[in-house]
C-alpha positions as CSV (number, residue, x, y, z in Angstrom):
1,M,-45.2,19.8,-2.8
2,E,-42.9,19.2,0.1
3,N,-43.4,21.8,2.6
4,N,-42.3,22.5,6.6
5,N,-45.4,21.0,7.6
6,S,-45.1,17.6,6.2
7,L,-45.6,14.5,8.4
8,L,-43.7,12.3,6.4
9,R,-41.3,12.7,3.4
10,L,-39.5,10.2,1.1
11,D,-37.1,12.1,-0.7
12,K,-35.7,9.9,-4.0
13,V,-36.3,6.3,-1.9
14,G,-35.2,3.1,-4.1
15,Y,-35.5,-0.5,-2.7
16,K,-34.1,-3.5,-4.7
17,I,-32.4,-7.1,-3.9
18,E,-29.3,-7.9,-5.2
19,S,-29.9,-6.7,-8.9
20,K,-33.7,-7.0,-9.2
21,I,-35.5,-2.9,-8.9
22,I,-38.9,-3.1,-6.7
23,L,-38.8,0.5,-6.2
24,S,-37.1,3.3,-7.5
25,N,-36.8,6.7,-7.0
26,I,-40.2,7.7,-5.2
27,T,-40.7,11.1,-3.6
28,L,-43.3,11.6,-2.2
29,S,-45.0,13.8,1.2
30,L,-47.6,13.9,3.2
31,Q,-49.4,16.0,5.7
32,P,-51.6,16.0,8.6
33,G,-54.8,15.5,7.8
34,E,-54.2,14.2,4.5
35,F,-55.8,10.9,2.7
36,K,-53.6,9.6,-0.2
37,L,-54.0,6.4,-1.8
38,I,-51.4,4.2,-3.2
39,T,-52.3,1.7,-6.6
40,G,-50.9,0.2,-9.2
41,P,-50.3,-3.5,-10.8
42,S,-49.7,-6.6,-8.6
43,G,-46.3,-6.8,-7.7
44,C,-45.1,-3.4,-8.6
45,G,-44.2,-3.0,-4.7
46,K,-46.7,-0.8,-3.3
47,S,-46.5,-3.5,0.1
48,T,-42.7,-3.0,0.1
49,L,-43.4,1.1,0.0
50,L,-45.7,1.1,2.8
51,K,-43.0,-1.7,5.1
52,I,-40.3,0.7,4.4
53,I,-42.4,3.5,5.8
54,S,-42.7,1.7,8.4
55,S,-39.6,0.8,9.2
56,L,-39.9,-3.4,8.8
57,L,-37.5,-2.7,5.5
58,S,-34.7,-0.2,4.8
59,P,-34.4,1.4,1.9
60,T,-31.6,0.7,-0.3
61,S,-31.4,4.4,-1.5
62,G,-33.2,7.9,-0.8
63,T,-33.8,9.1,2.5
64,L,-36.7,9.2,4.6
65,F,-37.9,12.4,6.9
66,F,-40.4,12.2,9.8
67,E,-41.4,15.9,10.8
68,N,-38.0,16.5,9.3
69,K,-36.1,14.7,10.6
70,D,-34.2,11.6,9.3
71,Y,-36.6,8.9,10.7
72,L,-32.8,6.5,11.3
73,T,-32.2,9.5,13.9
74,L,-35.6,8.0,15.9
75,S,-35.8,5.2,17.9
76,P,-37.5,2.4,16.0
77,E,-40.1,2.5,19.6
78,T,-40.8,5.8,19.1
79,Y,-41.0,6.0,15.3
80,R,-43.8,2.7,15.2
81,Q,-45.6,4.9,17.6
82,E,-46.1,7.6,15.6
83,V,-46.4,5.4,12.3
84,S,-48.8,2.8,12.3
85,Y,-49.1,0.0,10.1
86,C,-52.0,-2.4,9.4
87,T,-50.9,-5.3,7.2
88,Q,-54.1,-7.0,4.7
89,T,-53.8,-10.4,6.5
90,P,-53.5,-8.9,10.6
91,M,-50.6,-10.0,12.5
92,L,-52.9,-11.5,15.8
93,F,-50.7,-12.8,18.6
94,G,-51.6,-14.8,21.6
95,E,-55.1,-16.8,22.3
96,T,-57.8,-14.0,22.5
97,V,-59.2,-10.9,20.6
98,Y,-58.8,-9.0,24.3
99,D,-54.9,-10.8,24.2
100,N,-54.5,-8.1,21.3
101,L,-56.7,-5.0,21.5
102,K,-54.7,-4.8,25.6
103,F,-51.7,-5.3,23.9
104,P,-51.3,-1.2,23.6
105,Y,-51.6,-0.8,26.5
106,S,-49.4,-3.0,28.3
107,L,-46.7,-1.4,25.9
108,R,-46.6,1.5,27.2
109,K,-47.3,-0.1,30.8
110,L,-51.1,1.8,31.2
111,P,-54.3,0.3,32.5
112,V,-57.2,-1.0,30.3
113,D,-59.6,1.7,28.8
114,N,-62.3,-0.9,28.7
115,K,-64.8,1.8,27.9
116,K,-62.7,3.1,24.5
117,L,-62.6,-1.1,23.1
118,S,-66.0,-1.4,23.6
119,E,-67.0,1.8,21.6
120,N,-64.5,1.2,19.3
121,L,-66.1,-2.3,18.6
122,D,-69.0,-0.5,18.4
123,Y,-67.9,1.7,15.8
124,F,-66.5,-1.5,13.5
125,S,-69.9,-3.0,14.0
126,L,-68.6,-6.0,16.4
127,P,-70.0,-7.3,19.9
128,K,-68.4,-6.4,22.9
129,S,-68.1,-10.3,23.1
130,I,-65.5,-10.7,20.9
131,M,-63.2,-9.8,22.9
132,E,-63.2,-13.4,25.0
133,K,-63.0,-15.1,21.0
134,G,-60.2,-17.2,19.6
135,I,-58.2,-15.2,17.5
136,N,-58.3,-18.5,15.6
137,E,-62.4,-18.1,15.7
138,L,-62.0,-15.1,13.4
139,S,-63.1,-14.1,10.0
140,G,-61.1,-12.6,7.7
141,G,-63.0,-9.4,7.7
142,E,-62.6,-9.8,11.7
143,K,-59.3,-10.0,11.6
144,Q,-58.9,-7.0,9.8
145,R,-60.9,-5.4,11.9
146,I,-59.5,-6.0,15.6
147,S,-56.0,-5.3,13.5
148,L,-57.4,-1.8,12.8
149,I,-59.2,-1.1,16.3
150,R,-55.9,-2.6,18.3
151,N,-53.3,0.0,15.6
152,L,-56.2,2.8,16.7
153,Q,-55.7,2.5,20.3
154,F,-53.1,5.7,21.0
155,M,-53.7,7.7,17.6
156,P,-51.0,7.2,15.8
157,K,-50.0,10.7,13.6
158,I,-49.3,8.8,10.6
159,L,-51.6,5.0,9.6
160,L,-50.5,2.7,7.1
161,L,-53.1,0.5,5.4
162,D,-52.4,-2.7,3.4
163,E,-55.8,-3.5,1.2
164,I,-57.8,-3.6,5.4
165,T,-61.0,-3.9,3.9
166,S,-59.9,-7.2,1.1
167,A,-62.2,-9.5,3.5
168,L,-65.2,-7.1,4.5
169,D,-68.5,-6.9,2.7
170,E,-69.9,-3.7,0.6
171,E,-71.5,-2.4,4.2
172,N,-68.4,-2.9,6.7
173,K,-65.8,-1.0,4.0
174,I,-68.3,1.7,3.6
175,K,-67.9,1.8,7.3
176,V,-64.2,1.5,8.0
177,N,-63.8,4.0,4.9
178,D,-66.1,6.6,7.0
179,I,-64.4,5.8,10.2
180,I,-61.0,6.5,8.9
181,H,-62.1,9.8,7.4
182,T,-63.6,11.1,10.2
183,Y,-60.3,10.5,12.3
184,V,-58.3,12.5,9.2
185,K,-60.6,15.4,9.4
186,E,-61.1,15.7,13.2
187,K,-57.8,13.9,14.2
188,K,-55.3,15.1,11.9
189,L,-54.4,11.6,10.8
190,G,-52.7,11.1,7.4
191,V,-53.1,8.1,6.1
192,L,-51.8,5.8,3.2
193,W,-53.7,3.3,2.4
194,V,-53.2,0.6,-0.7
195,T,-55.7,-0.3,-2.3
196,H,-57.5,-1.5,-5.6
197,D,-60.9,-0.3,-4.8
198,Q,-62.8,2.0,-6.5
199,G,-65.3,3.5,-4.1
200,E,-61.7,4.0,-1.7
201,I,-60.3,5.8,-4.6
202,K,-62.4,8.3,-5.8
203,H,-62.4,9.6,-2.1
204,A,-58.8,10.5,-2.0
205,D,-56.7,13.7,-1.4
206,D,-54.2,12.2,-3.9
207,V,-53.6,9.0,-5.6
208,I,-50.2,7.5,-6.1
209,D,-49.9,5.4,-9.1
210,L,-46.9,3.1,-9.2
211,P,-45.5,1.4,-12.2
212,G,-45.7,-1.9,-13.0
213,N,-42.0,-2.0,-14.3
214,N,-40.8,-1.4,-10.3
215,A,-41.3,-5.2,-9.4
216,N,-38.7,-6.3,-12.6
């Protein structure tokens, strides 16, 4: 299953809190340009798995490799620029949408590419004027798309997506799915996407089904 070209490899990864096992013996790999979905019943550890891969949580057993290196040998800043995580409930900050979209540039001490921002907003069916909108004025679907656009300003090698279309209507779900698939094909982006959506599941290269007993 794994080979030397893997972007990501998990070897018998587990996570528990005291005596409660959340994840057990998870082994998987992700190649450049590969799109995998993670499914399973509520509480089975899907979001926990993404948090471990994004380095927000540390596994209690097993090892995680990024480009064949133990991820712990990389600085958190370097790793998180290559492995980008979009949560189901977007973490927006500052006062406006623009505050969020300029953040990846500020982090890298680079000028904001306003042309790219405008193009990305258009791709995701959002008006340019939304950049001046307050984050508290946004709908759930707008927040999800803004969070994704922010994460895509500098293309990561791996994109982790946690139910990111849950607040979108069917038309925008299809559009987001198409955009992600385009990046997978053209940019060789590796994607792990947690979802229950059957339309998304049928387009995956592989589906990882986590058993319900992980949560107990």
